[in-house]
C-alpha positions as CSV (number, residue, x, y, z in Angstrom):
1,M,-2.1,63.3,-13.3
2,A,-0.7,63.2,-16.9
3,T,2.5,62.8,-17.4
4,R,4.9,62.2,-20.4
5,Q,6.1,58.9,-21.8
6,H,8.3,58.4,-24.4
7,G,7.5,61.9,-25.9
8,R,3.7,61.7,-25.4
9,I,1.0,62.6,-22.8
10,V,-0.6,59.4,-21.2
11,E,-3.9,60.1,-18.4
12,T,-5.6,57.7,-17.0
13,P,-9.4,57.0,-18.7
14,T,-10.9,59.2,-15.7
15,E,-8.3,61.9,-16.8
16,A,-8.9,61.8,-20.0
17,R,-12.9,62.0,-19.8
18,Q,-12.6,65.0,-17.7
19,A,-13.4,68.7,-19.4
20,E,-14.7,72.1,-18.4
21,P,-17.7,73.0,-20.4
22,G,-16.9,76.7,-21.5
23,P,-19.1,79.8,-21.8
24,S,-19.6,78.4,-25.5
25,V,-21.5,75.2,-24.7
26,L,-24.1,77.4,-21.6
27,A,-24.7,79.6,-24.2
28,L,-25.8,77.2,-26.5
29,L,-27.9,75.0,-24.1
30,T,-29.4,78.8,-23.5
31,A,-30.2,79.4,-27.2
32,S,-31.7,76.0,-27.9
33,T,-34.0,75.8,-25.1
34,G,-35.4,79.4,-25.5
35,L,-35.9,78.6,-29.1
36,A,-37.6,75.4,-28.5
37,I,-40.1,77.7,-26.0
38,L,-40.3,79.9,-28.5
39,I,-41.3,77.3,-31.2
40,L,-43.7,75.8,-28.5
41,G,-45.2,79.1,-28.2
42,I,-45.4,79.8,-31.6
43,I,-47.4,76.4,-32.4
44,W,-49.7,76.2,-29.6
45,F,-50.5,79.8,-30.4
46,V,-51.9,79.1,-34.2
47,F,-53.6,76.2,-32.6
48,F,-55.2,76.8,-28.9
49,G,-54.9,80.5,-28.6
50,S,-57.1,81.9,-31.7
51,G,-60.1,81.2,-29.9
52,R,-62.4,81.1,-33.0
53,A,-62.5,76.7,-31.9
54,G,-65.7,75.7,-30.9
55,A,-68.2,78.5,-31.3
């Protein structure tokens, strides 16, 4: 547990590294993953989905 010494908060290295990812982290991860899937889908459709190749 964090303690206060000489007016400063002192934590162990493990305590200092701990964090709670908030909803903004989840939203960022979801949005970036969705955007990556969308972009890859568009690229796939442009190169392989037109149906004009090979004939």
